[in-house]
N, C-alpha and C positions, 0 to 999 in steps of 0.2 A: 674666150672672147677678149678682144683687145679694144682699147679706147681709141676713138678717132684722134688724129693728130691736131685738130683745130681746137680742142679743149685745153684751157690753161691748167697748169699743175696745181695741186692742192696746196694751200698755204695755211699754216697753223697760226691762229691769232691768240695771243696771251695778254694778260694784264701787265701794265708797266711795272717796273720795280718800285716805283714811288707810291704805288697803291697802298692803302691801309691794310693792316693785317686782318686776320679773321675777325668776324663780328663779335666773338666771345671774349676778346682780350681787352683789358683796360690798362691805361697808364698807371704807374705806381702812385702818382699823386692822387688820382681818383680813388684808388684802393685805400689810401690813407684817409682821404676826406670822408669816405663812406664807413670808415672804421671797420673794415673787413678783417678777416683773419690774416690775409696777406699783408695788409697795412700794419697791423699790430706786430707781425713778425719782423718787418723792416725796422720799426721803431724799437722793438726789444733788442734787435741786433745792434743798432746804434748805441743804445744805452749800455749794452754789454761791452762794446768796444771802448766806450769812454771809461767805464768802470775798470776794465782791465788796464788801460793806460794809467789811470790814477793810482791803482794798486802797485804797478811796476815802478812808477816814478817815486812814490812815497816809500816803498820798501827799499829801493836803492839809496834814497837819501838817509833812511834810518840805519841802514847797514854801515854807511860811512860815518854817521854821527855816533853810533855805538862803537865803532872801531877806534875812535880816538881815545876813550878811556881804556880800552883793551890794550892799545899801543903803550899807554903810560904804565899799565900794570905789568906788561911784559918787559919793557925797558924803563925801569924806574929812574935811571940816570938822566933821562930826557927832562924830567920834572925839575931838575936842578939847574939846567942850562938857562942862560939869560942872553938877550940881545938888546944892547943899549939900556940896560937895567930893567928890561921888561922880561918876565919869565916866558919861556917858549910855549908852555901850555896856554897861556893867555893869548899869545900871538896866533897859535893854531885855532883856538876857539873864536877869537875876535876877528882875525883877518882871513882865516881859512874857511869859516862856515858861511859867511855872507856871499862870497863868490859861488859857493856850492848851492846855496839857496837860489841865487839868481840863475845859475846854470840849469837847475832842475825846473825852475819856473819857465824859462825860455824853451827848454825841451818839451815840457808839457803843453805849452800854448801852441807851439808849432805842430806837434803831433795831433793835438785835438783839432786844430784847424784843418789838417790833412784828412782826418777822419770825417769831419763835417763836410768838407768839399766832396769827398767820395760819395757821401750820402746825398748831397745836393745833386751831383751828377746822375745818380741813380734815380732820383725823384723827378728830375727835369723832364718835361714832356716832349722836348724837341727830339 
């Protein structure tokens, strides 16, 4: 049996792409506000990332800080050198450590900001 020519063709109607997702999904911020398991998972992940960053930066700083006395024990002649009547070990410890501390602090702050921005992007409801 054939259809008559005067009938229009069938058209499929679907929801627009901007329609909300399935009724069972919640934004991450709502999950966190309700203190659900998913919200706790996101917060634990943020804390774990921040702890990992702190351990990496602190251990890198300590390796360099401990490396200076090891350098002096391997090359004892360095301890006798002077620059403008100031011993080289004092210069290394006085002028070398402070830029290292500032560099580690800048690295930590920038990386922690990046981690927090990623978390905010994840939690953002838009």
